[in-house]
C-alpha positions in Angstrom: 124.7 122.0 91.2 122.3 122.1 88.4 118.5 122.1 88.8 116.4 119.2 87.9 115.4 120.4 84.3 119.0 121.1 83.4 120.1 117.7 84.6 117.5 115.9 82.5 118.2 118.1 79.5 122.0 117.3 79.7 121.6 113.5 79.9 123.0 111.9 76.9 124.0 108.4 76.0 127.8 108.2 76.1 129.6 105.4 74.3 133.2 106.5 74.9 134.5 106.7 78.3 137.8 107.8 79.8 139.6 104.8 80.8 142.2 106.9 82.7 139.6 108.1 85.4 137.9 105.7 87.6 134.5 106.6 89.3 135.2 107.8 92.9 133.8 105.8 95.5 131.8 108.7 97.0 130.2 109.3 93.7 129.3 105.7 93.2 127.9 105.7 96.6 125.8 108.8 95.8 124.3 107.1 92.7 123.4 104.2 94.7 121.9 106.2 97.5 119.7 108.1 94.8 118.7 104.7 93.3 117.4 103.5 96.6 115.6 106.8 97.0 113.4 106.0 94.1 109.9 105.5 94.7 108.8 101.8 94.5 105.3 99.9 94.9 104.7 99.6 98.4 108.1 100.9 99.2 109.2 97.3 98.9 112.2 98.4 96.7 111.8 95.0 94.9 115.1 95.2 92.9 118.9 94.3 93.5 121.8 96.3 92.1 125.1 94.6 91.0 128.1 96.8 90.7 130.6 95.5 88.2 134.2 97.2 88.2 136.3 94.2 87.4 137.5 94.6 83.7 137.3 91.0 82.8 133.7 91.0 83.9 132.9 94.3 82.2 134.3 92.7 78.8 132.1 89.8 79.3 129.0 92.0 80.0 130.0 93.9 76.8 130.1 90.6 74.7 126.8 89.5 76.2 125.2 92.9 75.4 125.8 92.3 71.4 129.3 93.3 71.6 128.9 96.8 72.7 132.4 97.3 73.6 131.9 100.8 75.5 130.6 98.6 78.4 134.1 97.1 78.7 135.6 100.9 78.6 133.3 102.2 81.3 135.0 102.0 84.7 131.6 100.8 86.2 128.5 99.1 85.3 125.4 98.9 87.5 123.2 95.9 86.7 119.6 96.6 87.8 117.7 93.4 88.6 114.0 93.2 89.5 113.2 91.0 92.4 109.7 89.7 91.4 109.5 87.4 94.6 109.7 90.4 97.0 107.0 92.3 95.2 104.6 89.3 94.6 104.7 88.6 98.6 102.6 91.8 98.8 100.8 92.4 95.4 100.7 88.8 94.0 101.0 88.2 90.2 100.6 91.9 89.2 103.4 92.6 91.7 105.6 89.9 90.3 105.2 90.8 86.6 104.9 94.5 86.6 105.7 96.4 89.9 109.1 94.7 90.3 110.1 95.7 86.7 109.0 99.0 87.3 111.0 99.3 90.6 114.1 98.5 89.0 113.7 100.7 86.2 112.7 103.8 88.2 115.8 103.1 90.4 118.1 102.9 87.3 116.6 106.3 86.1 117.3 107.8 89.3 120.8 106.6 89.1 121.3 107.6 85.7 120.2 111.3 86.5 122.4 111.3 89.6 125.3 110.3 87.3 124.6 113.7 85.2 124.4 115.7 88.5 127.6 114.3 89.6 129.5 115.1 86.4 129.4 111.5 85.2 128.3 110.0 82.1 126.2 107.2 81.3 124.4 104.9 78.9 121.4 102.7 79.4 121.6 99.1 77.9 118.7 97.0 77.7 119.7 94.7 74.9 121.7 91.8 76.4 121.5 88.0 77.1 119.5 87.9 80.2 120.1 84.1 81.0 123.9 84.5 80.4 123.9 87.9 82.6 121.9 86.0 85.5 124.4 83.3 85.4 127.6 85.4 85.2 126.5 87.5 88.0 125.2 84.4 90.1 122.0 86.3 90.7 119.6 84.9 93.4 116.9 82.7 92.1 114.1 84.8 90.6 116.2 87.9 90.3 116.0 89.1 86.6 118.4 91.4 85.1 116.4 94.5 83.4 119.0 97.2 82.7 122.7 98.1 82.8 124.0 101.6 83.2 127.6 102.0 81.9 129.0 104.6 84.1 132.1 106.8 84.0 133.6 110.1 82.6 132.8 111.0 79.2 135.4 110.8 76.5 133.1 112.3 74.0 130.3 115.0 73.7 127.4 113.2 71.9 125.3 115.4 69.7 122.0 116.3 70.9 119.2 114.1 69.6 115.8 115.2 68.6 112.7 114.6 70.3 109.1 114.0 69.2 106.9 116.9 69.6 104.6 116.7 72.6 101.7 116.9 70.4 102.5 113.5 69.0 102.7 111.8 72.4 100.3 113.6 74.8 96.5 113.6 74.8 94.7 116.0 77.1 91.3 114.9 78.5 90.1 118.1 80.3 
């Protein structure tokens, strides 16, 4: 198993998935376990995860995400939804408007890194028709889809992408 730094460095957005290999139940369960291990405001875990494996539903999610067809190709899609009401009960408006969103995105990040550590590939999708996804997945009132992760085995090795130098992103206040 890779150490954390190698896992992060080997995470790339994959847009071509092997259609002949499903994601094994134990690996999917491990990803969900790691998502649930993510830190959250007040340890409330103000999010919900929908697992979409049905091919027709994956195709519809691809359509709702600006026709990003690799979503239909990936054997599983994890849809991370913020649950603002859960966070608002403890933290009020800031909990509803910020903490629940942060909780969902941190959980998605943990799942994405767990995918790499498990030998799987993923891509984070944030561009989609939120209202249509909410309706299609019949989400509980108030739940808001924040991110989708395409999960599967890579059928490509994407080129490494460049990163901004730290000096352009970091200020030190010693």
